[in-house]
N, C-alpha and C positions, 0 to 999 in steps of 0.2 A: 533472339527472333525467334518466329514460327518456325525457320526451316530448322532451327535447331532443337524442337522439343517434338514434331511430327513424324520424324525421320525412323527413331526407336521404336513407335507404336505398331509398327505396319509389322515387324520382326515379333514384336510380342503377340501381336495378336494372330500369327500365323502359328507361334508357337501353345498358342491357347486349343485353336483348330486343332493342330496336331495331338495337343493331350488326350481331347475329345473326342478324334476318328480314334485313336488308339484304343480309347477305355472301350469303344462302344464293337472294335473289332474284338477286343477281348471278351464284349458281351454276346458279340454275336456268337462263338466259338460257346459259350457256356449257354447260351440261350437254347443252342441247337440240341443237345447233350441234354439239357434239363427238359425239353420238348418230349426225347424220347424217353428218357427216364420218367417223365409223367406219365406217360401211354402203360408204361410196366407198370409201374404203380396202382393206378387205373385197375389195370386188368389183373394182377394181385388180390386187391382191396375186394372185388366184386366179385370175383371165382368162388363164391361160398353157394353151398346147397342152400337153393334155392326153400326148401321146407323147413329151415331153421334159423329162426331172425339172429342176427347178429349180438344182438344183445336184450334187454327189460324192456326196448322201445315200442310203442304201440302205432304203426304205420297207419296215415289216414290216406288214402288213395283215392282221387276223385276221377276216374277216364271219363270221356265224353261218349256221350249217349247214341245209340245207334244212328239216331237222325243227324246229328250231328258229326261222328264220322262220315258219314255220306256225304256231308255238304249241306243237309236238308234245312228246314226251317227246325228250328231250336223248340222244343216244347219244356219249360220250367219244371224244375224237380217242385215237389209238394210243399218241401221248405223253403224254396228260395218263391213261388209264389203265393205263399201267406205271408212272405216277409217282404216283398216286392212295394208295397207303398212306400213302406216304412223306410227303405234301402234308397229307393227310386224318387224322392218328395224332391221335383221340379219345379213346385207351386214355393217353395221357399226362396227367400229372398237372395239374390247372386251372395257367392262368398267373399268376405274378403281378401283382398288380394294384397299383400305390405312389401316392399323393399327390405329385404334385412343381407346384416353384414356382421362379420364372422373376424377378427382380429387374432391371426394363427400363426404360429412358429413351425418353417419347413424342418422337422427335425423327424427323426423314424426310431423310436423306441417298441415297434413291432417283434414280431418274432422272425419275420421277412426282412433278410438283412441287404438293404443298397445304402448310396451315401447319397446326402443332400447337402446344399450351402449355409443352411444353420438361419437363414432370416425371417426377418419378421415379414407376411403379408397380406391382405385383406383379401377373402373370399367372400365374393357376395352371390346372393339369390332371393328367394321369396317366401314368404309363408302365405297359406290358404287356406282356407277353415270358414267354418261358418260362423258369423258374428257370435251366436247365442253360446256357440261351444264356449268360444274365447272369452268371452264376459259373462258367463255364466259363476263366477267363482272357481276357486278349486285351482287344482293342478290341472289339464286334462292333459291327456295322452297326445303324442305328436308323432308324426313316421318321416323320418332325414332321409330324402331320397338322392342317390348319387348314380349321375351319370359314367357310361364306358367310355374309352378310349376313344369310338369314332363318332362320339356324337355330344350334348352338352346338355345343359340344362332341358334345353327343347325338349328333348326326349318325352318329360314328365306333363312336359305345359303346351304341346303343339299349338298354333293359332287356327286348328280347323274343328268347329261345331262339333262335340262330342268326341274329340280324338285329345281332350285335353284332361290328363292321369288325374291329375289334384284338382282340378275344377268338378270332376266328376266323384271324387271321392268327398270335395268339400259337401257336393249335394247331398251324398249319402250320409254326411254327418261326420265326416273326417279332419282333423287339421294336418297338414304336409308343408314342408320344409324343403325346398328342390335348392341348389345350390349349382353352379359353374364349378368345377374343379379349379386347383392351380395348373393357370396355363391356357384356360377355355373361358369362352364368352366374355363376360363383365368383371370377373376375376382377374385379380393381380396377374401378369405374364409375364415371368421370368424368363432368363435362357433355358433353354426346351432339355437342357443336361441339368439345370441346379436341381431336379426332386426328382422321385422315383416312385413307385407303386406304396412299397412301405409305407412313405413319407404320406402319401397321403390317405392309407389309409388312417397314420395317427392325426392330420388334419381333419377327420372326419369322427375318429373318439372326441379330439378336442371341441368339435361344434356341438357332438351329443353333450358334453360337460356345459356347453356354454348355453344350450335349451335348457337343461334343467335347472341352471343359476339363474338366469336370464342376465347375461354378463354381454349378449352381445348388442347392435345397435337394429334397431328400426327405422324406417324413413319416414313414420306418421306421428311416432308416441313417446314421451319419454323414457317409461318404464315400460320395456319390453315384456312379454310375456314369458312366465315360470311353466314347465311343463312337467308331469310328472314320468310316465312311463313313456319311454322312448323307443323306438322301434324302427329298423335301418334296413330300408331298400335299396337294390344296387342294381341296374341294369349290365349286361355283359360285362368287362372288367371292373366295371363297379359293384358286381357281384362279389368280386375276386377281393376288392377293397373291403367291403363289408362282412366278407367271411374273417379276411385278413382281423379286422377289429376285435368280432367278437372270439376269437381263437386268441387273439394278445391282452384284450382288456378285458374281457368280457363283461362292459358294461352296458347292452341294449339288452331290450326285454323280447326280441325278435328278429329275424330276418328274412324279409321278402327278396325272394330272387327270381331275378326273369331275363330270357335268353343267353343263359348263363351256364357251364360245366365245364370243370378244369380237364374233361376228359371228354371224348368226341372230336377232336378236331379235326377237318376235311381236308382236302386237297386246295379247296378255296382258300381256306384260310393261311396255309401254309403259303402259297403264293403271293398272297396281299403281303404276310405279317416280312416273308422276306426282300421283294421291292423295297420295304419302307425301311428296314435295317440297312439297306443300300444307301440308300437318301443320307438315312445316318450317319454312316459311315464316312463320307466328306463334308460330314459337320452339320447336315439339315439345310434347312431353307429357313427363312424370317416366317414369323407368325402370319402375319397377310399381307401386312404395307411392309416396302424397302426400310421403314423406320423401326419395325418392330426388331423383338429381340431373334435372333436364330435359333439353331436348333431344335427345330420344327419338322413335323412331315408327316403327309397324308398316306393314313392308312390302306385306300382304297389307288390305286397307280390312276384310277381315271372316273370322274363322275360317273360313269354308266355301271362300273363295279360297286361304286357307292350305292346304288340303289337300288341292283341287282341284289348285293348283300345284305341288305338292309329289310327290302318288304317283300312279302311275297307275291305270286301272280295275279292274286285277288285285291290288291289294295287297292282303297278308293282313291280315285285319278287327284279329289282335292289334297288327298295327304300327299301323293307323289309332288305336285306342284309345289307344297310349302316346304315337302322335305329336302327338293333338287338345290336350293339354293344354302344348302348349309351343310355342307361339306366340310367338313375341319381338317385342319391340320394340327398333331397330336405332338405332346413333349416327346423329344429323342428315349429323356433318359428313364419318363416312364414305360416307354414299351421295351428297350432294352432291357428295363429290369422285373417283367411280367413272366418270363418264362423261369426263372428261378421262384419267382413269387409264388408261380403255380405250385410246384414243385414242394414247397414250403407249407403252402395250403392243403397240399393231398396229404401232406405228415401230420398234419394238425387239424383235420378237419372232422376227425371222429371224438376231438376235444370239446365239441360244440354244445352245449345244454340246452340252448334258447329252442322254442319254438321255430318253424323253418316252413314257409310256403315256395316252391320253386313252378315258375310255368313256362315251358318250352315253345316252340312254333314248329308244329310238323314240317313248314317249309323252308326252316333256318338252312339255308348253305353255309353256313360258318361252322356249327355244331349239328354233328349227328350220331345215333348209337348211343345215345343220351340217359337210356331207360335204368338201367342201374344207379343211375349217379345218386340219385336220395338215398339208397342205402348204403353211402358212406358217410349218412351223420347219426354214427352208432350209438352216440350218447344223448342224441336229442329224443324224447318220448312223445313226440309229435312234430312229423313230417307227412307236409300234405305237397300232393304236385297235381299240374295240370298242363295238358297238353292242348294245343290250342290248334286247331286241324288244319285251319285255312290262313294261317301266319306266319311268316317268315322270320329274321332274326328281330326287328324293332314291333316288339307285340304290344307296348304298350300307345302303339298308333296304330295299326295291322288292320286287317280284316275282320277278328274275333275280336276287338280291345275291350266290346262290351261287357261280353263273358268275363274276361279279366278283370275290370273295374268292379262286376259283381261280386265274384268269387275272394278279392281282394275285402272289400268291405265284408264279408260273410266272416272273414279269418279276421279280420281287425277286431269286430265286435266278439268274437269268441276271445280274445285276447286281451283284452281292454280292463 
């Protein structure tokens, strides 16, 4: 009879929730310790005499010009003016935009230790590129874009004219792959405690390998494109994922890091972080619908925090309208593992040898005092940084996004 089988399920479900809550409580304590330790490690790491380089690397720093710092009209540098027509060829045909999917294992082989369920899932996204580049023969370069904890694939492809990062890069001649991370958007949605930050880095590593081997799936052609150089871009904690990939596997050709530093955490960040942990301690919430898996949480307690934490005061109203309904719930397991992941990252960041490009928003309320963060990449001989004076945390869609697209274009051309 049904009554004979359904009754034991409730205690079992409560036990699973109890175990998850206990794991999160332990993670909260470890996370608090790690957050303090991260700031101490970073303070020691950057407290070097400014007159002596930390290693043989040659730094490339491009601060904003006087008119940009003052918020005035920007005058392009001579090199930009000379390359502007080529970089922004808006007369070219619209880019190819193909759905793609990657079968991955939810495992963690990185140096950032955390637990997973070890199962196989599908991660989905899009390939956006000029048709001529894809069909020109050979193996073109590509950039894999990984979003942060509080966004989704949309941070790279917002449906607002002029604020679709990968479409703008395609118009400038570059191929891009964007994905929803496991537990987000169109990708598979497991239990929110089934994965972790290190596993998301392992998954990104698997996607990099599939892009090179052509073993992923596209929605429009039998044989996927194969790529040569693969650059890895990460926004916010997606940059933590990117740095973990580079430090653990070393299989990417360069890093683009936006809206991120493993230092400079503000009180606004901590307020959101601890509120989210409190929800996860109780087992979390459903991803979206009541039929969805549980173990998910909003990083921002209310939608107003989501907008204030993401966009600067000068954001385009069209961007604000587009972003407002995109307030996501995030996997508790990933959030619980990020503080210790950051601590591991800080201990390994000095081993990353690939070229690095970093972009910060001067109006970012979640990260401040990040000026010395680029100096932690002591093994890289090519570290370039950009501060966007009128942008908040979501630098890829905020006020200065055009300038970001131009600089990423130039950086990628230099390293292709």
